[in-house]
C-alpha atoms as an extended CHARMM CRD file, in Angstrom:
* protein
*
       235  EXT
         1         1  MET       CA             78.0220000000       61.0120000000       46.4800000000  PROA      1               0.0000000000
         2         2  GLU       CA             76.4670000000       62.1830000000       43.2270000000  PROA      2               0.0000000000
         3         3  ASN       CA             76.4070000000       58.7530000000       41.5600000000  PROA      3               0.0000000000
         4         4  ILE       CA             74.2660000000       57.3910000000       44.3950000000  PROA      4               0.0000000000
         5         5  TYR       CA             71.6240000000       60.0640000000       43.8180000000  PROA      5               0.0000000000
         6         6  LYS       CA             71.7180000000       59.4140000000       40.0610000000  PROA      6               0.0000000000
         7         7  THR       CA             71.3760000000       55.6620000000       40.5810000000  PROA      7               0.0000000000
         8         8  LYS       CA             68.4690000000       56.1260000000       42.9710000000  PROA      8               0.0000000000
         9         9  ALA       CA             66.6090000000       58.3690000000       40.5190000000  PROA      9               0.0000000000
        10        10  ILE       CA             67.2820000000       56.3610000000       37.3780000000  PROA      10              0.0000000000
        11        11  SER       CA             66.3740000000       53.0300000000       38.9670000000  PROA      11              0.0000000000
        12        12  LEU       CA             62.8020000000       54.1650000000       39.5480000000  PROA      12              0.0000000000
        13        13  TRP       CA             62.4050000000       55.0100000000       35.8680000000  PROA      13              0.0000000000
        14        14  ILE       CA             63.8540000000       51.6420000000       34.8320000000  PROA      14              0.0000000000
        15        15  PHE       CA             60.9630000000       50.0830000000       36.7360000000  PROA      15              0.0000000000
        16        16  ILE       CA             58.2310000000       52.5110000000       35.6630000000  PROA      16              0.0000000000
        17        17  VAL       CA             58.9330000000       52.7850000000       31.9200000000  PROA      17              0.0000000000
        18        18  PRO       CA             58.7690000000       49.0740000000       30.9530000000  PROA      18              0.0000000000
        19        19  PHE       CA             56.0140000000       48.3370000000       33.4810000000  PROA      19              0.0000000000
        20        20  VAL       CA             53.7540000000       51.0760000000       32.1020000000  PROA      20              0.0000000000
        21        21  ALA       CA             54.5960000000       50.2640000000       28.4650000000  PROA      21              0.0000000000
        22        22  VAL       CA             53.9390000000       46.5230000000       28.7100000000  PROA      22              0.0000000000
        23        23  ASN       CA             50.7260000000       46.8770000000       30.6810000000  PROA      23              0.0000000000
        24        24  THR       CA             49.4650000000       49.6860000000       28.4400000000  PROA      24              0.0000000000
        25        25  CYS       CA             49.8830000000       47.3380000000       25.4670000000  PROA      25              0.0000000000
        26        26  LEU       CA             48.0180000000       44.6450000000       27.4020000000  PROA      26              0.0000000000
        27        27  ILE       CA             45.1140000000       46.9680000000       28.2430000000  PROA      27              0.0000000000
        28        28  LEU       CA             44.8720000000       48.2650000000       24.6780000000  PROA      28              0.0000000000
        29        29  ILE       CA             44.7410000000       44.8390000000       23.0480000000  PROA      29              0.0000000000
        30        30  THR       CA             42.2280000000       43.4160000000       25.5370000000  PROA      30              0.0000000000
        31        31  GLN       CA             39.9610000000       46.4430000000       26.0740000000  PROA      31              0.0000000000
        32        32  PHE       CA             40.2250000000       48.8330000000       23.1120000000  PROA      32              0.0000000000
        33        33  HSD       CA             39.6440000000       46.6270000000       20.0950000000  PROA      33              0.0000000000
        34        34  GLU       CA             38.6450000000       49.5120000000       17.8320000000  PROA      34              0.0000000000
        35        35  PHE       CA             42.3050000000       50.5470000000       17.5330000000  PROA      35              0.0000000000
        36        36  PHE       CA             43.2800000000       47.3350000000       15.7270000000  PROA      36              0.0000000000
        37        37  PRO       CA             42.4650000000       47.0990000000       12.0140000000  PROA      37              0.0000000000
        38        38  ASN       CA             43.3790000000       43.4200000000       11.9590000000  PROA      38              0.0000000000
        39        39  LYS       CA             40.8420000000       41.6640000000       14.1720000000  PROA      39              0.0000000000
        40        40  GLU       CA             43.1000000000       38.6100000000       14.4480000000  PROA      40              0.0000000000
        41        41  ASP       CA             45.3550000000       40.6820000000       16.7020000000  PROA      41              0.0000000000
        42        42  ILE       CA             42.6230000000       41.1870000000       19.3130000000  PROA      42              0.0000000000
        43        43  ILE       CA             42.8130000000       39.2660000000       22.6090000000  PROA      43              0.0000000000
        44        44  HSD       CA             39.7620000000       38.6730000000       24.8180000000  PROA      44              0.0000000000
        45        45  ASN       CA             39.3590000000       38.0820000000       28.5490000000  PROA      45              0.0000000000
        46        46  THR       CA             42.8550000000       37.3830000000       29.7900000000  PROA      46              0.0000000000
        47        47  PHE       CA             45.0830000000       38.4490000000       32.6500000000  PROA      47              0.0000000000
        48        48  PRO       CA             48.3070000000       36.7420000000       31.5630000000  PROA      48              0.0000000000
        49        49  TYR       CA             50.0860000000       37.1310000000       34.8960000000  PROA      49              0.0000000000
        50        50  PHE       CA             47.7680000000       34.3630000000       36.1240000000  PROA      50              0.0000000000
        51        51  ASP       CA             46.1960000000       32.5770000000       33.1670000000  PROA      51              0.0000000000
        52        52  GLY       CA             48.9970000000       32.9220000000       30.6140000000  PROA      52              0.0000000000
        53        53  GLY       CA             46.5150000000       33.8980000000       27.9130000000  PROA      53              0.0000000000
        54        54  ALA       CA             49.1400000000       35.6820000000       25.7900000000  PROA      54              0.0000000000
        55        55  SER       CA             52.8680000000       36.2870000000       25.6740000000  PROA      55              0.0000000000
        56        56  ILE       CA             54.3900000000       39.7450000000       26.1310000000  PROA      56              0.0000000000
        57        57  SER       CA             55.4860000000       39.8540000000       22.4950000000  PROA      57              0.0000000000
        58        58  ARG       CA             51.9600000000       38.8590000000       21.4060000000  PROA      58              0.0000000000
        59        59  THR       CA             50.5070000000       41.8900000000       23.1910000000  PROA      59              0.0000000000
        60        60  ALA       CA             53.2440000000       44.3110000000       22.0610000000  PROA      60              0.0000000000
        61        61  ARG       CA             53.8300000000       43.1780000000       18.4680000000  PROA      61              0.0000000000
        62        62  PRO       CA             50.6620000000       44.2360000000       16.5450000000  PROA      62              0.0000000000
        63        63  TYR       CA             50.4060000000       47.7820000000       15.1890000000  PROA      63              0.0000000000
        64        64  PRO       CA             49.9600000000       50.3380000000       16.7330000000  PROA      64              0.0000000000
        65        65  LYS       CA             51.1530000000       48.9770000000       20.0990000000  PROA      65              0.0000000000
        66        66  TRP       CA             54.7720000000       48.6350000000       19.0340000000  PROA      66              0.0000000000
        67        67  LEU       CA             54.7410000000       52.4350000000       18.7060000000  PROA      67              0.0000000000
        68        68  ILE       CA             54.5020000000       52.4130000000       22.5090000000  PROA      68              0.0000000000
        69        69  PHE       CA             56.5950000000       49.3450000000       23.2500000000  PROA      69              0.0000000000
        70        70  LYS       CA             59.6590000000       49.9890000000       21.0890000000  PROA      70              0.0000000000
        71        71  PRO       CA             60.4140000000       53.5730000000       22.2270000000  PROA      71              0.0000000000
        72        72  ALA       CA             59.8830000000       52.4780000000       25.8290000000  PROA      72              0.0000000000
        73        73  MET       CA             62.3760000000       49.6120000000       25.4380000000  PROA      73              0.0000000000
        74        74  PHE       CA             64.9140000000       51.8670000000       23.7120000000  PROA      74              0.0000000000
        75        75  LEU       CA             64.6300000000       54.3350000000       26.5900000000  PROA      75              0.0000000000
        76        76  THR       CA             64.9300000000       51.4930000000       29.1060000000  PROA      76              0.0000000000
        77        77  SER       CA             68.0770000000       50.2400000000       27.3560000000  PROA      77              0.0000000000
        78        78  TYR       CA             69.6330000000       53.6980000000       27.5830000000  PROA      78              0.0000000000
        79        79  LEU       CA             68.7170000000       53.9860000000       31.2650000000  PROA      79              0.0000000000
        80        80  LEU       CA             70.1570000000       50.5250000000       31.9300000000  PROA      80              0.0000000000
        81        81  ILE       CA             73.5010000000       51.5280000000       30.4370000000  PROA      81              0.0000000000
        82        82  LYS       CA             73.5990000000       54.6340000000       32.6330000000  PROA      82              0.0000000000
        83        83  TYR       CA             72.5370000000       52.5820000000       35.6630000000  PROA      83              0.0000000000
        84        84  TRP       CA             75.3780000000       50.0850000000       35.3240000000  PROA      84              0.0000000000
        85        85  ILE       CA             77.9490000000       52.8180000000       34.6720000000  PROA      85              0.0000000000
        86        86  TYR       CA             76.8500000000       54.6480000000       37.8230000000  PROA      86              0.0000000000
        87        87  ASN       CA             77.0480000000       51.4600000000       39.8600000000  PROA      87              0.0000000000
        88        88  LYS       CA             80.5640000000       50.7570000000       38.6560000000  PROA      88              0.0000000000
        89        89  GLU       CA             81.5460000000       54.2270000000       39.8770000000  PROA      89              0.0000000000
        90        90  ILE       CA             79.9000000000       53.5610000000       43.2440000000  PROA      90              0.0000000000
        91        91  ILE       CA             81.7960000000       50.2990000000       43.6310000000  PROA      91              0.0000000000
        92        92  ASN       CA             84.9850000000       52.0640000000       42.5700000000  PROA      92              0.0000000000
        93        93  PHE       CA             84.4330000000       54.6140000000       45.3250000000  PROA      93              0.0000000000
        94        94  PHE       CA             84.0150000000       52.0390000000       48.1090000000  PROA      94              0.0000000000
        95        95  SER       CA             86.3050000000       49.2980000000       46.8040000000  PROA      95              0.0000000000
        96        96  LYS       CA             88.5610000000       50.5530000000       44.0330000000  PROA      96              0.0000000000
        97        97  ASP       CA             89.9960000000       47.1740000000       43.0350000000  PROA      97              0.0000000000
        98        98  HSD       CA             86.8660000000       45.0890000000       43.4390000000  PROA      98              0.0000000000
        99        99  LYS       CA             87.0240000000       41.9810000000       41.2580000000  PROA      99              0.0000000000
       100       100  TYR       CA             83.3990000000       42.2120000000       40.1040000000  PROA      100             0.0000000000
       101       101  LYS       CA             83.1500000000       45.8140000000       38.9150000000  PROA      101             0.0000000000
       102       102  ASN       CA             84.1630000000       45.1660000000       35.2800000000  PROA      102             0.0000000000
       103       103  LYS       CA             81.9690000000       42.0580000000       35.0710000000  PROA      103             0.0000000000
       104       104  ILE       CA             79.0110000000       44.0610000000       36.3450000000  PROA      104             0.0000000000
       105       105  LEU       CA             79.5330000000       46.6950000000       33.6670000000  PROA      105             0.0000000000
       106       106  PHE       CA             80.0390000000       44.1110000000       30.8980000000  PROA      106             0.0000000000
       107       107  PHE       CA             76.9470000000       42.0250000000       31.6460000000  PROA      107             0.0000000000
       108       108  GLY       CA             74.8210000000       45.0850000000       32.4240000000  PROA      108             0.0000000000
       109       109  ILE       CA             75.5860000000       46.8190000000       29.1320000000  PROA      109             0.0000000000
       110       110  ALA       CA             75.3090000000       43.5070000000       27.2480000000  PROA      110             0.0000000000
       111       111  SER       CA             71.7700000000       43.0830000000       28.6310000000  PROA      111             0.0000000000
       112       112  ALA       CA             70.8450000000       46.5840000000       27.4230000000  PROA      112             0.0000000000
       113       113  ILE       CA             72.2050000000       45.8470000000       23.9380000000  PROA      113             0.0000000000
       114       114  ALA       CA             70.2860000000       42.5510000000       23.7860000000  PROA      114             0.0000000000
       115       115  LEU       CA             67.0810000000       44.3600000000       24.7920000000  PROA      115             0.0000000000
       116       116  THR       CA             67.6570000000       46.9330000000       22.0500000000  PROA      116             0.0000000000
       117       117  ILE       CA             68.1850000000       44.2580000000       19.3920000000  PROA      117             0.0000000000
       118       118  HSD       CA             65.0730000000       42.3990000000       20.5360000000  PROA      118             0.0000000000
       119       119  SER       CA             63.0270000000       45.5980000000       20.3370000000  PROA      119             0.0000000000
       120       120  ILE       CA             64.2820000000       46.4420000000       16.8440000000  PROA      120             0.0000000000
       121       121  PHE       CA             63.1520000000       43.1090000000       15.4130000000  PROA      121             0.0000000000
       122       122  LEU       CA             59.8620000000       42.9460000000       17.3100000000  PROA      122             0.0000000000
       123       123  GLY       CA             56.9420000000       43.1390000000       14.8940000000  PROA      123             0.0000000000
       124       124  ILE       CA             58.9890000000       42.2190000000       11.8260000000  PROA      124             0.0000000000
       125       125  LYS       CA             57.4280000000       39.1260000000       10.3220000000  PROA      125             0.0000000000
       126       126  PHE       CA             59.6980000000       36.4810000000        8.8550000000  PROA      126             0.0000000000
       127       127  ASP       CA             58.3380000000       32.9860000000        8.4170000000  PROA      127             0.0000000000
       128       128  ASN       CA             61.7890000000       31.5390000000        8.8810000000  PROA      128             0.0000000000
       129       129  ASP       CA             63.0630000000       29.0840000000       11.4820000000  PROA      129             0.0000000000
       130       130  ILE       CA             66.4710000000       30.7880000000       11.6710000000  PROA      130             0.0000000000
       131       131  TYR       CA             64.8450000000       34.1500000000       12.4280000000  PROA      131             0.0000000000
       132       132  LYS       CA             62.6450000000       32.5780000000       15.1130000000  PROA      132             0.0000000000
       133       133  LEU       CA             65.7160000000       30.9400000000       16.6700000000  PROA      133             0.0000000000
       134       134  PHE       CA             67.6020000000       34.2380000000       16.5190000000  PROA      134             0.0000000000
       135       135  SER       CA             64.7380000000       36.0110000000       18.2970000000  PROA      135             0.0000000000
       136       136  ARG       CA             64.6800000000       33.4090000000       21.0890000000  PROA      136             0.0000000000
       137       137  VAL       CA             68.4630000000       33.5200000000       21.5000000000  PROA      137             0.0000000000
       138       138  ILE       CA             68.4370000000       37.3210000000       21.8230000000  PROA      138             0.0000000000
       139       139  MET       CA             65.6780000000       37.2330000000       24.4460000000  PROA      139             0.0000000000
       140       140  LEU       CA             67.4500000000       34.4590000000       26.3630000000  PROA      140             0.0000000000
       141       141  SER       CA             70.7110000000       36.4160000000       26.1680000000  PROA      141             0.0000000000
       142       142  PHE       CA             69.0190000000       39.4640000000       27.6740000000  PROA      142             0.0000000000
       143       143  ILE       CA             67.7600000000       37.4080000000       30.6190000000  PROA      143             0.0000000000
       144       144  ILE       CA             71.1230000000       35.7130000000       31.2180000000  PROA      144             0.0000000000
       145       145  PHE       CA             73.1040000000       38.9580000000       30.9930000000  PROA      145             0.0000000000
       146       146  GLU       CA             70.6180000000       40.8610000000       33.1510000000  PROA      146             0.0000000000
       147       147  ILE       CA             70.4280000000       38.3010000000       35.9540000000  PROA      147             0.0000000000
       148       148  THR       CA             74.2080000000       37.8190000000       35.9040000000  PROA      148             0.0000000000
       149       149  ALA       CA             74.7780000000       41.5720000000       36.2400000000  PROA      149             0.0000000000
       150       150  GLN       CA             72.2560000000       41.7770000000       39.0710000000  PROA      150             0.0000000000
       151       151  ALA       CA             73.8560000000       38.8220000000       40.8640000000  PROA      151             0.0000000000
       152       152  TYR       CA             77.3520000000       40.2980000000       40.6160000000  PROA      152             0.0000000000
       153       153  LEU       CA             76.0890000000       43.6740000000       41.8390000000  PROA      153             0.0000000000
       154       154  VAL       CA             74.4030000000       42.3750000000       44.9900000000  PROA      154             0.0000000000
       155       155  ALA       CA             77.4250000000       40.1460000000       45.6600000000  PROA      155             0.0000000000
       156       156  ALA       CA             79.7120000000       43.1670000000       45.3770000000  PROA      156             0.0000000000
       157       157  PHE       CA             77.5830000000       45.3150000000       47.6880000000  PROA      157             0.0000000000
       158       158  TYR       CA             77.2990000000       42.4950000000       50.2090000000  PROA      158             0.0000000000
       159       159  SER       CA             81.0950000000       42.0370000000       50.2300000000  PROA      159             0.0000000000
       160       160  PHE       CA             81.6180000000       45.5800000000       51.5560000000  PROA      160             0.0000000000
       161       161  ARG       CA             78.1960000000       46.0250000000       53.1960000000  PROA      161             0.0000000000
       162       162  HSD       CA             79.7140000000       47.4500000000       56.3910000000  PROA      162             0.0000000000
       163       163  LYS       CA             81.0720000000       50.4070000000       54.4130000000  PROA      163             0.0000000000
       164       164  LEU       CA             77.5660000000       51.0280000000       53.0630000000  PROA      164             0.0000000000
       165       165  ASP       CA             75.7030000000       51.1340000000       56.3680000000  PROA      165             0.0000000000
       166       166  GLU       CA             75.6780000000       54.9270000000       56.3330000000  PROA      166             0.0000000000
       167       167  TYR       CA             74.1800000000       54.9770000000       52.8250000000  PROA      167             0.0000000000
       168       168  ILE       CA             71.7670000000       52.0420000000       52.4650000000  PROA      168             0.0000000000
       169       169  ASN       CA             68.7800000000       50.4380000000       54.1080000000  PROA      169             0.0000000000
       170       170  ARG       CA             70.1940000000       46.9700000000       54.7730000000  PROA      170             0.0000000000
       171       171  ILE       CA             66.8040000000       45.2480000000       54.5740000000  PROA      171             0.0000000000
       172       172  PHE       CA             66.5150000000       46.1590000000       50.8830000000  PROA      172             0.0000000000
       173       173  LEU       CA             69.9520000000       44.7440000000       50.1510000000  PROA      173             0.0000000000
       174       174  ASN       CA             68.7610000000       41.4730000000       51.6960000000  PROA      174             0.0000000000
       175       175  LEU       CA             65.5520000000       41.6610000000       49.6390000000  PROA      175             0.0000000000
       176       176  LYS       CA             67.6000000000       42.1500000000       46.4720000000  PROA      176             0.0000000000
       177       177  ILE       CA             69.6700000000       39.0860000000       47.3330000000  PROA      177             0.0000000000
       178       178  ILE       CA             66.4970000000       37.0340000000       47.8870000000  PROA      178             0.0000000000
       179       179  LEU       CA             64.9870000000       38.3260000000       44.6380000000  PROA      179             0.0000000000
       180       180  VAL       CA             68.0450000000       37.5670000000       42.5100000000  PROA      180             0.0000000000
       181       181  SER       CA             68.4400000000       34.1290000000       44.1060000000  PROA      181             0.0000000000
       182       182  THR       CA             64.7830000000       33.3840000000       43.3480000000  PROA      182             0.0000000000
       183       183  LEU       CA             65.1630000000       34.5420000000       39.7310000000  PROA      183             0.0000000000
       184       184  ILE       CA             68.1880000000       32.2830000000       39.2620000000  PROA      184             0.0000000000
       185       185  VAL       CA             66.4130000000       29.2500000000       40.7600000000  PROA      185             0.0000000000
       186       186  VAL       CA             63.2720000000       29.8710000000       38.6940000000  PROA      186             0.0000000000
       187       187  ALA       CA             65.3610000000       30.2540000000       35.5390000000  PROA      187             0.0000000000
       188       188  ILE       CA             67.1540000000       26.9570000000       36.1510000000  PROA      188             0.0000000000
       189       189  ILE       CA             63.8850000000       25.1470000000       36.8470000000  PROA      189             0.0000000000
       190       190  SER       CA             62.1820000000       26.7430000000       33.8490000000  PROA      190             0.0000000000
       191       191  VAL       CA             64.7940000000       25.8180000000       31.2360000000  PROA      191             0.0000000000
       192       192  PRO       CA             63.5350000000       22.2170000000       30.8020000000  PROA      192             0.0000000000
       193       193  ILE       CA             59.9310000000       23.4670000000       30.5920000000  PROA      193             0.0000000000
       194       194  ILE       CA             60.6390000000       26.1660000000       28.0260000000  PROA      194             0.0000000000
       195       195  SER       CA             62.8140000000       23.8920000000       25.8880000000  PROA      195             0.0000000000
       196       196  LEU       CA             60.1800000000       21.1400000000       25.6180000000  PROA      196             0.0000000000
       197       197  PRO       CA             58.8710000000       20.7910000000       22.0510000000  PROA      197             0.0000000000
       198       198  GLY       CA             55.1780000000       21.4490000000       21.5450000000  PROA      198             0.0000000000
       199       199  ASN       CA             52.7400000000       22.7000000000       24.1400000000  PROA      199             0.0000000000
       200       200  ASN       CA             51.5430000000       19.4880000000       25.7890000000  PROA      200             0.0000000000
       201       201  PHE       CA             53.2110000000       17.6770000000       28.6380000000  PROA      201             0.0000000000
       202       202  PHE       CA             51.3780000000       14.7490000000       30.2620000000  PROA      202             0.0000000000
       203       203  GLY       CA             48.0480000000       16.3750000000       29.4060000000  PROA      203             0.0000000000
       204       204  TYR       CA             49.0050000000       19.8700000000       30.6200000000  PROA      204             0.0000000000
       205       205  ASN       CA             49.0170000000       22.8120000000       28.2260000000  PROA      205             0.0000000000
       206       206  LEU       CA             52.5070000000       24.2520000000       28.5910000000  PROA      206             0.0000000000
       207       207  LYS       CA             51.7890000000       27.2900000000       26.4300000000  PROA      207             0.0000000000
       208       208  PHE       CA             49.7900000000       29.0000000000       29.1720000000  PROA      208             0.0000000000
       209       209  LEU       CA             52.3710000000       28.1020000000       31.8040000000  PROA      209             0.0000000000
       210       210  LYS       CA             55.1750000000       29.5230000000       29.6560000000  PROA      210             0.0000000000
       211       211  HSD       CA             53.2850000000       32.7610000000       29.0740000000  PROA      211             0.0000000000
       212       212  ALA       CA             52.3910000000       33.2550000000       32.7540000000  PROA      212             0.0000000000
       213       213  LEU       CA             55.9860000000       32.5310000000       33.6970000000  PROA      213             0.0000000000
       214       214  GLU       CA             57.1820000000       35.1300000000       31.1900000000  PROA      214             0.0000000000
       215       215  TRP       CA             54.9500000000       37.8750000000       32.6410000000  PROA      215             0.0000000000
       216       216  ASP       CA             55.7720000000       37.0900000000       36.2590000000  PROA      216             0.0000000000
       217       217  TYR       CA             59.4900000000       36.8100000000       35.5180000000  PROA      217             0.0000000000
       218       218  PHE       CA             59.3590000000       40.1980000000       33.8010000000  PROA      218             0.0000000000
       219       219  ILE       CA             57.9420000000       41.7290000000       37.0040000000  PROA      219             0.0000000000
       220       220  GLY       CA             60.6540000000       40.0320000000       39.0390000000  PROA      220             0.0000000000
       221       221  VAL       CA             63.4560000000       41.3780000000       36.8420000000  PROA      221             0.0000000000
       222       222  ILE       CA             62.3020000000       45.0020000000       36.8890000000  PROA      222             0.0000000000
       223       223  SER       CA             61.4730000000       44.8310000000       40.6170000000  PROA      223             0.0000000000
       224       224  PHE       CA             65.2260000000       44.6830000000       41.1910000000  PROA      224             0.0000000000
       225       225  TYR       CA             65.3530000000       48.3410000000       40.1490000000  PROA      225             0.0000000000
       226       226  LEU       CA             62.4270000000       49.3330000000       42.3220000000  PROA      226             0.0000000000
       227       227  LEU       CA             64.3140000000       47.8510000000       45.2790000000  PROA      227             0.0000000000
       228       228  THR       CA             67.3460000000       49.9130000000       44.2570000000  PROA      228             0.0000000000
       229       229  PHE       CA             65.2760000000       53.0570000000       44.7060000000  PROA      229             0.0000000000
       230       230  PHE       CA             64.4850000000       52.0580000000       48.2900000000  PROA      230             0.0000000000
       231       231  LEU       CA             67.9690000000       50.6950000000       48.9350000000  PROA      231             0.0000000000
       232       232  TRP       CA             69.7140000000       54.0460000000       49.0340000000  PROA      232             0.0000000000
       233       233  LYS       CA             68.8440000000       56.4210000000       51.8380000000  PROA      233             0.0000000000
       234       234  LYS       CA             67.5010000000       59.8640000000       50.9920000000  PROA      234             0.0000000000
       235       235  ASN       CA             70.2320000000       61.6740000000       52.8930000000  PROA      235             0.0000000000
């Protein structure tokens, strides 16, 4: 089926494009300081996946890194929309009246739109509490919509998994279920931490924990698409 081949191909790019863009911005701001006219933008000696030394937006926001980050996110948003459309067609092929197919498309496209809006406003400086709240709400909306779409998709595939045996590697469907379940649990646990005012909690600096969590969660979210690539069999 053509939509399966399209989904398999596009899913790999949904993983590669944001992964390369985000980590390129990280390398530039930590290793190539000569590119940044404003020395306050420079970051030294950090690997935020572990030490939480900077947020993703902190590494992608300063000029000229947003010239890499924004186009990459716009492309990712476009690929996400195509991905969710293709998956709706796949579900329609195997289970025409499946109850989740419209929800998958809605939340999937909503996540792509939220990512686009977030990317548009990244780097625009407004010293305004309403703008800061708006930015956080958009980013939170992207995460909620994305994880919801992923959860509905794996639930749909699992519901007619026996029809898919000829087309998928079952182990990767199970891995996707484990991944999405982990992302949901981590999100629920993280909400109280992220919502705490300030950066100190019983002597612990929450800022670094929040940043590390953001980077690791980002890898978890895009890994869903890498697993999609391995989910579908070549032939």
